[in-house]
C-alpha positions in Angstrom: -37.8 10.1 -106.3 -36.9 7.4 -108.7 -36.4 3.9 -107.4 -33.1 2.4 -107.9 -33.1 -0.8 -109.8 -30.4 -3.5 -109.7 -29.7 -5.5 -112.5 -29.3 -9.3 -112.2 -26.5 -10.9 -114.2 -26.0 -14.4 -114.8 -22.3 -15.5 -113.9 -20.5 -16.6 -117.0 -19.3 -19.8 -117.4 -15.7 -20.9 -117.4 -14.2 -21.6 -120.9 -14.2 -25.5 -121.4 -10.7 -26.6 -121.4 -9.3 -27.5 -124.9 -9.6 -31.0 -125.8 -6.6 -33.2 -124.9 -5.0 -34.9 -127.8 -5.9 -38.4 -128.0 -3.2 -41.0 -129.0 -3.5 -44.6 -130.4 -0.3 -46.1 -129.2 -0.7 -49.1 -131.4 -1.2 -47.1 -134.8 1.6 -46.4 -137.5 3.2 -43.2 -136.4 4.5 -40.6 -139.0 7.1 -37.9 -138.4 5.1 -35.5 -140.3 2.7 -35.3 -137.3 5.7 -34.4 -134.9 8.3 -36.2 -133.3 7.4 -40.0 -132.5 4.4 -39.3 -134.5 2.5 -37.3 -131.8 0.5 -34.4 -132.8 0.6 -32.6 -129.4 0.8 -28.6 -129.6 3.8 -26.8 -127.7 1.4 -25.6 -125.2 0.1 -29.0 -124.1 3.5 -30.6 -124.1 5.2 -31.4 -120.8 8.5 -32.2 -122.8 9.6 -29.8 -125.5 12.6 -30.7 -127.6 14.8 -27.8 -128.9 16.5 -29.0 -132.4 19.9 -27.4 -132.7 21.6 -27.9 -136.1 24.9 -26.8 -135.2 28.6 -28.2 -136.0 30.7 -25.3 -136.2 33.8 -26.4 -134.6 33.5 -30.1 -135.3 37.3 -30.8 -136.0 37.0 -34.6 -137.4 34.1 -35.0 -139.3 31.1 -32.7 -139.8 27.4 -33.9 -140.0 25.9 -33.4 -136.5 24.0 -30.5 -137.6 21.8 -33.0 -139.5 21.3 -34.9 -136.4 18.1 -33.4 -135.0 16.3 -33.9 -138.6 17.5 -37.5 -138.6 16.2 -38.3 -135.1 12.9 -36.8 -135.9 12.5 -38.8 -139.1 13.6 -42.1 -137.4 11.3 -41.4 -134.6 8.3 -42.7 -136.3 9.6 -46.2 -135.9 9.0 -45.8 -132.2 6.9 -48.4 -130.2 5.6 -46.6 -127.1 5.1 -49.8 -124.7 8.0 -49.8 -122.0 8.7 -52.3 -119.5 10.1 -49.8 -117.1 7.7 -46.7 -117.2 4.1 -46.0 -118.3 3.2 -44.1 -121.2 5.6 -41.2 -121.4 4.0 -40.1 -124.8 0.7 -39.3 -122.8 2.7 -36.3 -120.9 2.8 -34.6 -124.3 6.2 -34.6 -126.1 6.7 -31.9 -128.9 9.6 -30.8 -131.4 10.2 -27.5 -132.3 11.0 -26.5 -135.8 14.7 -26.0 -136.3 15.5 -22.3 -135.8 16.3 -20.5 -139.3 18.5 -18.0 -137.2 20.5 -21.0 -135.6 21.0 -22.5 -138.8 22.3 -19.3 -140.6 24.9 -18.8 -137.7 26.0 -22.5 -138.2 26.5 -22.0 -141.9 28.4 -18.6 -141.5 30.6 -19.9 -138.5 31.3 -23.4 -140.1 32.6 -21.7 -143.2 35.1 -19.5 -141.0 36.0 -22.4 -138.7 36.8 -24.5 -141.6 39.5 -22.4 -142.8 40.8 -22.3 -139.1 40.9 -26.1 -138.9 42.6 -26.7 -142.1 45.6 -24.3 -141.3 48.8 -25.3 -139.9 50.0 -23.6 -136.7 52.5 -21.4 -138.4 49.9 -19.8 -140.9 47.4 -19.6 -138.0 49.9 -17.4 -136.0 50.8 -15.1 -138.7 47.6 -14.8 -140.5 45.5 -11.9 -139.4 42.5 -12.8 -141.5 42.2 -16.3 -139.6 42.8 -14.3 -136.1 39.7 -12.2 -137.1 37.7 -15.1 -138.2 38.6 -17.1 -135.0 37.3 -14.0 -133.0 34.2 -14.2 -135.1 33.6 -17.8 -134.6 34.0 -17.5 -130.9 31.3 -14.6 -131.0 29.0 -16.7 -133.1 29.3 -19.5 -130.4 28.5 -17.0 -127.8 25.3 -16.1 -129.6 24.4 -19.5 -130.0 24.7 -20.0 -126.0 22.6 -17.1 -125.4 19.9 -18.3 -127.8 19.9 -21.8 -126.4 19.7 -20.2 -122.8 16.8 -18.0 -123.7 14.7 -20.7 -125.0 15.5 -23.2 -122.2 14.4 -20.8 -119.6 11.3 -19.8 -121.2 10.3 -23.2 -121.3 11.5 -23.9 -117.6 9.5 -20.9 -116.5 6.5 -22.3 -118.1 7.1 -25.7 -116.0 8.1 -27.6 -119.1 11.0 -30.0 -119.7 13.4 -28.4 -122.2 15.7 -30.6 -124.2 18.5 -29.9 -126.4 18.9 -32.4 -129.4 22.2 -31.5 -131.1 24.2 -30.7 -133.1 27.8 -31.0 -131.7 28.3 -31.2 -127.9 29.0 -27.4 -127.9 25.1 -26.9 -128.0 23.8 -27.5 -124.6 25.9 -24.9 -122.6 22.9 -22.4 -122.4 20.4 -25.1 -121.3 22.9 -26.3 -118.5 23.2 -22.6 -117.6 19.4 -22.3 -117.2 18.9 -25.8 -115.4 21.6 -24.8 -112.8 19.9 -21.4 -112.3 16.6 -23.2 -111.5 18.3 -26.0 -109.5 21.1 -24.8 -107.7 23.8 -27.2 -106.7 22.6 -29.5 -109.9 24.6 -32.4 -110.8 25.6 -33.1 -114.3 26.1 -36.9 -115.4 28.1 -36.7 -118.6 28.2 -39.6 -120.9 30.9 -39.3 -123.4 34.1 -40.9 -125.1 35.7 -37.3 -124.4 36.4 -35.3 -121.3 35.5 -32.1 -123.0 37.2 -30.1 -120.5 40.0 -28.4 -122.6 40.3 -24.7 -121.9 40.2 -24.0 -125.7 40.7 -26.4 -128.8 42.6 -24.8 -132.0 41.4 -21.4 -130.5 37.7 -22.2 -130.1 36.6 -21.3 -126.6 33.1 -22.6 -126.8 33.3 -25.8 -128.7 32.5 -29.6 -128.5 35.9 -30.0 -126.7 35.6 -27.2 -124.1 31.9 -27.4 -122.9 32.3 -29.2 -119.8 35.3 -27.0 -118.6 33.2 -24.1 -119.4 30.4 -25.8 -117.3 32.5 -25.9 -114.5 34.3 -22.5 -114.5 31.3 -20.3 -115.8 28.2 -21.8 -114.2 28.9 -21.9 -110.4 25.3 -23.3 -109.3 26.6 -26.6 -110.9 27.5 -28.7 -107.9 29.0 -31.7 -109.4 30.1 -33.4 -112.7 30.3 -37.1 -113.0 31.8 -38.1 -116.3 31.2 -41.8 -117.7 32.9 -43.6 -120.3 35.8 -41.2 -120.9 38.6 -42.7 -123.1 39.8 -39.9 -125.2 41.6 -37.0 -123.3 44.7 -34.9 -123.2 47.2 -34.3 -120.3 45.7 -30.9 -119.5 42.2 -32.3 -119.2 43.6 -35.4 -117.2 45.1 -32.7 -114.7 42.2 -30.7 -114.5 39.5 -33.4 -113.8 42.0 -34.9 -111.3 42.4 -31.7 -109.3 38.7 -30.3 -109.4 37.1 -31.6 -106.3 33.7 -31.2 -107.9 34.4 -33.6 -110.5 34.2 -37.4 -110.3 35.4 -39.3 -113.6 35.1 -43.0 -114.6 37.6 -43.6 -117.4 36.4 -46.3 -119.8 39.5 -48.5 -119.3 39.0 -48.7 -115.5 35.3 -49.7 -115.9 36.5 -52.3 -118.4 39.1 -53.7 -116.0 36.3 -53.7 -113.2 34.0 -55.6 -115.0 36.6 -58.2 -116.3 37.6 -58.8 -112.7 34.2 -59.7 -111.9 32.6 -56.9 -110.5 28.8 -56.6 -111.2 27.5 -53.6 -113.5 24.8 -53.0 -110.9 27.2 -52.4 -108.2 29.2 -49.9 -110.5 26.2 -48.2 -111.5 25.1 -47.7 -107.8 28.3 -46.1 -106.9 28.4 -43.7 -110.1 25.1 -42.5 -109.4 25.7 -42.2 -105.5 28.3 -39.4 -106.7 25.1 -37.3 -107.7 23.1 -34.7 -105.8 19.2 -35.0 -105.3 18.9 -33.1 -108.7 20.5 -34.5 -112.1 21.0 -33.3 -115.4 22.2 -35.6 -118.0 24.4 -34.4 -121.0 24.6 -37.6 -123.3 27.0 -37.6 -126.2 26.3 -40.4 -128.6 29.8 -41.5 -128.7 29.9 -42.4 -125.1 28.3 -45.7 -126.5 30.4 -48.2 -128.2 30.9 -47.1 -132.0 28.8 -49.6 -133.2 25.8 -48.1 -132.1 27.0 -44.7 -133.5 29.4 -45.0 -136.4 28.7 -41.8 -137.9 29.3 -39.4 -134.8 31.6 -36.7 -135.5 34.6 -38.4 -133.4 34.0 -42.0 -132.8 36.5 -43.7 -130.3 36.8 -47.4 -129.9 35.6 -48.9 -126.6 32.6 -47.3 -124.9 29.4 -48.2 -123.0 26.9 -50.8 -124.1 23.4 -49.7 -124.7 21.9 -51.9 -122.0 24.3 -50.5 -119.7 23.4 -47.0 -120.3 19.6 -47.6 -119.9 20.5 -49.5 -116.7 22.5 -46.4 -115.3 19.7 -43.9 -116.3 17.1 -46.1 -114.6 19.4 -46.3 -111.4 19.0 -42.3 -111.2 15.5 -42.8 -110.9 15.7 -46.1 -108.7 17.6 -44.0 -106.3 15.1 -41.4 -105.5 17.1 -38.8 -107.4 15.1 -36.3 -109.8 16.3 -36.4 -113.5 15.1 -32.6 -114.1 16.9 -32.3 -117.6 19.0 -33.8 -120.2 20.2 -33.5 -123.7 21.3 -35.8 -126.5 24.1 -34.6 -128.9 26.7 -35.6 -131.6 24.1 -37.7 -133.6 24.9 -37.7 -137.2 23.6 -39.6 -140.2 25.6 -41.5 -142.7 27.0 -39.2 -145.4 27.6 -42.2 -147.6 24.3 -44.0 -147.4 21.4 -41.8 -147.0 19.1 -44.8 -146.2 21.1 -45.7 -143.0 19.1 -44.6 -140.2 21.1 -46.6 -137.6 22.6 -43.9 -135.6 19.3 -41.8 -135.6 17.5 -45.3 -134.7 19.7 -45.6 -131.6 19.3 -42.0 -130.7 15.7 -41.6 -130.9 15.1 -44.7 -128.5 17.6 -43.5 -126.0 16.0 -40.1 -126.2 12.8 -41.7 -125.3 14.0 -43.6 -122.6 15.6 -40.4 -120.9 12.4 -38.7 -121.4 10.5 -41.4 -119.7 13.0 -41.7 -116.8 12.9 -37.8 -116.3 9.1 -37.7 -116.4 9.0 -40.6 -114.1 11.4 -39.3 -111.5 9.6 -36.1 -111.3 6.2 -37.7 -110.6 4.5 -36.9 -114.0 4.1 -40.7 -115.2 4.2 -44.1 -113.2 7.0 -46.6 -112.8 5.4 -49.8 -114.4 7.3 -52.0 -112.1 10.3 -52.4 -109.9 13.3 -51.5 -112.1 15.8 -54.2 -112.0 
């Protein structure tokens, strides 16, 4: 009879976690290392920025497809110290490379859309070629929506905050859809000069002018839309926003009148934020700001919010105890005439970092430095 011998084994040691990227916040940053000069890898980042080079249906002046690249380049001028929030960069911020697929779709779509934009109504009505082009453009825009949705959902499933950096305002529809599915009843806080609630514009059903109509009609999980700074809209949009009980709109003209009558912006901001549910998504069209902050955006409009007012309202979302679960920044465009003019992108990259900080703080990933006042 053979004696059975049990072999003793030494348990394997768990693999050591990968070393965390260490950042010197006082050093000079370079965008060659990544957005804000941060050399994080995508897997270790809490926030992933999706650059979407898109301006297919831009009807006034194109160039927003170059916005993400301009923001990336300008981001190396950031100083990380923030009086409101503690070291958002430590959570890990990463910008993906621009998608060659999306850029190809944009090039194809823009060439087709430009012919439609330049045609008069009579020519458009009788031209089978232009009608076919319109159908193709709308199909390409649907492809973009699907692509952005898939990327956003993948990051949300990985417990990351996914941020669309546009591109024109058509770009974040898929992102809002993914966020609303994860957070049913989601409130959208929309900063813009335009209402973006047209049913279609020049036949384009997925454009910068229709996105919020599509959000309200095609994403039932969105519980509330609050629009701020609106000052350029058509009659159909006015009636649609007036009659939709899920929409509250703060026209720029009315906000200005209230401020001129002596009402404090603190009170106004508190009122606006009070209309939102617990979980909030910010969709920020840069032209919601006064054009002096974004002179090269696709469709600038006189009037608008001051930069400090916007920061105050974003901070008010956090101060109110709401969660800023996601956000986007769109319609940023560099100067075509002056290649060294970084002003629009400089403003945008700072706004993007502030929204990033506010989002991370509202969800408990970083600390609030002091009482936000």
